[in-house]
C-alpha positions as CSV (number, residue, x, y, z in Angstrom):
1,M,-45.9,94.1,-32.2
2,S,-48.2,97.1,-32.8
3,E,-47.5,100.5,-31.3
4,E,-50.8,100.3,-29.6
5,L,-50.0,97.0,-27.9
6,K,-46.6,98.3,-26.8
7,A,-48.1,101.4,-25.3
8,E,-50.8,99.5,-23.5
9,I,-48.3,97.1,-21.9
10,A,-45.9,99.9,-21.1
11,K,-48.8,101.6,-19.3
12,E,-49.6,98.4,-17.3
13,L,-45.9,98.1,-16.3
14,G,-45.7,101.8,-15.3
15,V,-43.0,102.8,-17.9
16,Y,-45.2,104.7,-20.4
17,N,-44.6,108.1,-18.8
18,K,-40.9,107.6,-19.6
19,V,-41.7,106.6,-23.2
20,A,-44.0,109.6,-23.7
21,A,-41.4,112.0,-22.3
22,E,-38.2,110.5,-23.8
23,G,-39.1,107.9,-26.4
24,W,-38.6,104.2,-26.6
25,G,-34.9,104.5,-26.6
26,S,-35.0,105.6,-23.0
27,V,-36.6,102.4,-21.7
28,S,-34.2,100.0,-20.0
29,S,-33.4,96.6,-21.5
30,R,-35.1,95.0,-18.5
31,D,-38.3,96.9,-19.0
32,C,-38.3,96.1,-22.8
33,G,-37.9,92.5,-21.9
34,N,-40.8,92.7,-19.5
35,I,-42.9,94.3,-22.3
36,V,-42.0,91.4,-24.7
37,K,-42.7,88.8,-22.0
38,K,-46.2,90.3,-21.4
39,A,-46.9,90.4,-25.1
40,I,-45.9,86.7,-25.4
41,E,-48.1,85.8,-22.4
42,R,-51.1,87.6,-24.0
43,A,-50.5,85.8,-27.4
44,E,-50.3,82.4,-25.6
45,R,-53.6,83.1,-23.8
46,S,-55.3,84.1,-27.0
47,F,-54.2,81.0,-28.8
48,S,-55.2,78.8,-25.9
49,G,-58.7,80.4,-25.9
50,K,-58.5,81.7,-22.3
């Protein structure tokens, strides 16, 4: 996953401020899972043509 996509999704989920201030290591496992889940949903939508 590209850094741009991770940052964009983190902004959508409201965790980007923490990333910007403290780095990706400060993001909780739950939030990281939510970022991955969103990325998968986007990929599935793009493959299905929606």
